[in-house]
N, C-alpha and C positions, 0 to 999 in steps of 0.2 A: 521396489515391485516395475513391470518392464509394459509398454504399450504396444501393440501392431495396427490401429485402427485408429488411431485419432489423432486430427490435424488441428490445426488451431490457422483459423482460417482468416483471423481476422481483430485490430485494437481498433478500438474506436476511443476516443476522448473530448472531452469539453472542460477549456479552463476557462476557472474563473478568471473574471472579469477584473479586479482592482488590484494593481499590485503595492504589495504594501513593503515601502524596504526596513534593512534594519536599523538605516541611521532616522529612521521615522519612530522607532518602537523605538529607540534610547534618546530623540527629543521628549517623546512622553515619561522617562522612568528619570530625567533627570535630575528632579529631588532627592531621588537614591542615587544616582551616582558622582554627584554633591555631597552625601551623608557618606559612604564607602570610601571617598578620594579614589572615586573609581574615575577614570580617562575613556571617552566617544570611542566607540569602535570594538568594544570587549564584543559584543555581540559576532557578528562576523567574523572575528581572528579568532573567535573559540570554535566556532563551529562553521566555519567557510561558506556558509550563509545569508547573500546579500542581500535577498527579498525573497517575499511571497505572494502565492493570493490569494483571496479571500472576491467569495458572494455576495454579491450587496446584499444588506439587509431584512432578515424574513423569507429569504430564497429560501424553498424546499429542497432538501434535496431529490426526492426524488425529480425537481426540472432538470438535473443536472446531469444523471442517472439518463434517464428519458431524451436528452442532448444524442448521449455520449453511443448510448442504444442503436438509435436511428443509423448513426453513422457507421458502428460495427456493420449492422445489415448492408448498408448500401455500398461497404465496402466488397464484402461475402457475397450478395447479389441474388441469397440466401430469405425470402419470406419468413416474416413472424412468426405465419401460422407454421411454419413444416420446422420450427422452435421443439422437442420434446423438453425441457427443460428451462426454466429463467428463472437465478439465483443472485438476490440482493446481497453484496457481502460485508458492505462496510461498518466500521467503528462506528460510528452516527448516520442515525437512524431519523429519522422522522417522526415515530408513534413506539411507544412499545408496542403497540398492536394497529392496524393487524402489518403486516408485513411489505417493508416495502418495496423487496419485488411485486407486490400486487397493485399498489402507482402504475410500477414501470410496464407491466404485463395488460395493464387497462387501456395505457398511450398505446404501447403499442400494437397492440390488437392480437395477442398470441392467440391458436385454438384453443378451444376447452375442455382436451384432454391435457395439456400442457403443465408439468408438473409447474407450482411457483410459490418462494419458499425463503426466505433468510438465511444466512448461515453467518456464525458472530467469532471472529478469531483475533482478538485485537488487529495488529498490521496483516498477521499472516493470513487473514479474512478469504483476500480474492485469488489464492494459490488452492487452497481449500478447493474452493466453489471449483475451480478449477479441476482439479484431481476426483470431487464428486459428481459434476457433467461427465468427467473424460470418463471416469467405471462405466454410468448406464448409456455409453455408445460402446467401451470395449464389452459389456455384454451379450450386445444389442439390442437392449432394450428402446434406445433411442436414436434419432440418423445426426439429428443436431440440438444442441445446447447454447445459453448464453448468461456469463457468467459478468456480473455491471454490480458499479459501487461508485457512491461517493463519498467526499467526508468535505468539512467545515473547521477553520481551526478559528475562522470568527471570537464564535461567542466564547470559548475558552482562553484565547488570547487576555481580550476584553478584561474578562477576569480575574485573568494570572498578573497582568497590568495594576488593578488595583490592589492587588492582594500586595502585588510589591508594594506599591507606595505607602502602602496600611499599615507594614510589619519591612522596613529598607533595611534587614540585614543581609550578612554575606550569605548564611545558610541561608536562608529564604531565597536570596538568587540563586543559588547554587542548585537547592532544588528544582529550581524554575523553571530554569534556562532552557531543558531539553522543550516544553511548551511552547518558548518564544520558537521555535525554529518549525513551528509546521507551518502547512499551508493549506492551499482546498484544490478541490477538482474532483472528476467523475471521470471510468473507461469501461469501457463490456469490453469484453473476449466472445470473440464468436468461435466453437468447437466444433467440429461436426469429424464424419466417417470414412472423408474424399468422396463418399460417392456423388453429390451433385452435381452439374455441369457447372462447365466455366472456373472450379476453384482450385485455388492454389499455395495451398494451405502447405502449414512449417509442422513435419512429425514430428508428435510425441513420444518421445523413445521412455522413460519412463523418468524416474524420481525416487525422493531418499525422505524419509521422515526421519527426523531425533527431537527433542525431552527434556526440558530440563526444570520439570514443576515445581523444584527445590526453592526456584527464585522467585513464584509468584508477586512474590511484597516488591518486587524493589523497582514496578513501576506500576501507577494506579489513576484510569481517572473517573473517576465515578459523583458519586453525591457525596457532600460533604457530610460528615453525619449518620451515615449509612452504619448498618443492617435496617433497623429500624425506620419505614417510611410513615408509619402514624406521627404526623404534626400536625400541629397546626398553619403551618406556614411550609412554601416550597424549600425543597433544600437545593443550597447553592454548588453549584457546579465546584469541583476542585481536580486538580493534578498534578502529582507530585514523584517526579526520577529519580531514582538514584544511579545517577549518570556514572559513578565510577563502576556501579559494581554490574549495570548498563554493557560495561567497554569491557571490563573484563571475563565477564561468565558470559554476554553474547560471543564473543570473539573466541572465546574455548568452544559452547556449543556450535558456532557454526564450525570451526574447524574441524569439531569431531565429524560433523553432519557431511562437509563435504569428505571428506577421509570415506565416511562410507556411500556418500552417494558415487564415486572414481571405481571404487569395489562394485559394487552394484551392474553401474554400467558398463563396466570393463573397463572405462579409459583412463590415462593418464592425465594425468597434468595439462601435459603438451595437445594434448586432442582437443581439449576446448577452446577453442578460435575469440570468443566471447561471452562477458558477463553481465546479465543483466541484473544488479542486485536490488532492493529497498534501500529507499534514501536517507538515513538517517542525517549524515554529515563527513564533513574532511575527515576529521579523524577517525572518524570508526569505521566509514571509506580503508583508508592508508592502512589500517591495523589488518581487520578483515583480508584485502589481497595480499599484507605482509604473509601473513598467516600462510598460506593458502598458496603459495607463490608464483600468481596470479600480478604481470607487469600492468600499471597504470592506463598504458594504450589499451592493454586490450578488455579494458572496462571502459564502458558510457556512461554519464551520470549528468543528472538536473540537480541535483539540488541547490547547488548555487544561487539557480532563480526562480526554481517552484521548491524550495524548502521540502519539510515528510510530512506527505500523504498522506502519511499511512496508508493504508488497501491501495489506492491510486499511484501510491510510488512508482510501484515495480511496473506497471502497464502503460503507464505515458509512458516514463524512460524508455521502452523498449519499442511504442510505437513511435515515438521523437528520434530516437536510431534509425530505425528506418526507414524514415522519413529524410531522414540527412545521410541516409546510406551508409552507414555504421556497421551498421547489419548487413549483411550480403547472401543473395542465396548460396550455398552449400558449404554454410559455416556451420559450425557445432558451436550453437549456443547453449548456454545455460543460466538460466533464474534460481538467484538467491534469496529463498526470502527468511527474514527473521521478525518473530513478533513476541509484544511482552507476553511473561507468563512462568519458562520462557521455550517459543518455540522451534521451531527452525525446520524450515522443506528446501525443498529444491525441484528445481524440475530439466531435464535433459531434451534439447530438439537438434533434430536436421533441420536448419535452416531454409 
């Protein structure tokens, strides 16, 4: 897929206020570590994640998304009433209905004709949202749109800590390890057709999508005991991840997508100056970069201090990279996204 008239004008983000270290989580898991004869420090050693962020208890996801959206609008110089679409793309949402996008749009004050809706596709949701808005812009249906997202990890990590203490086995620890890497935050992206005054956006050149849905069971976050919801009591959340399978098949899918992406863009690996990847952890990052032939210094990461924030990870990492001048004007930048399912989507920009 190729684009001629789509620009990424701004990325706003909101960090969750509470820092939770891996050491703190391991302190709470001390009985499990004693039972399994494990030394402290394993969580950071296995994942490369030293800390992650949590929202205050009972913070609505829309609160963070609204804050990120306001920052993105301020950076872009575009008024909320000029948005033709507002799409919320988080794994986490405030309700089954209405769409969380409605709460964000209501607070930002979009025009009555703005399309407002949610998109969900695991950690890939925000990039799917970018493509959805980009297609509207490319077709001339709208001049500008916002993709916004927020995630929370406090609740599922609290559930997982209880689960690990109730069943202190190595098998359980292995399947829950990925859950403990989760972080919290919010991000918003403003896309335009480049026709607004005083905007200096980054041109979206194109992208590529590849899927491997036969691996949809490798990582699951949902309700214990689903699919039936006709119960007298609410079902608890649970999350299970086959980390080895996700690594193996995720890297395989990422490599296949990269090859197809380069062909579509008519680029070589040497043409890509910078990559911003979904932030899974150290081992996954190193393995993916080795597969696609990108040196570590050409990538920018945040997982060590923010963890895996699902759909928020890629845009917040790009925003921080730009703040720290790791992304420069004139560079060719690739966004590399992957999500449970398995789905992979890569985007190329003239930064």
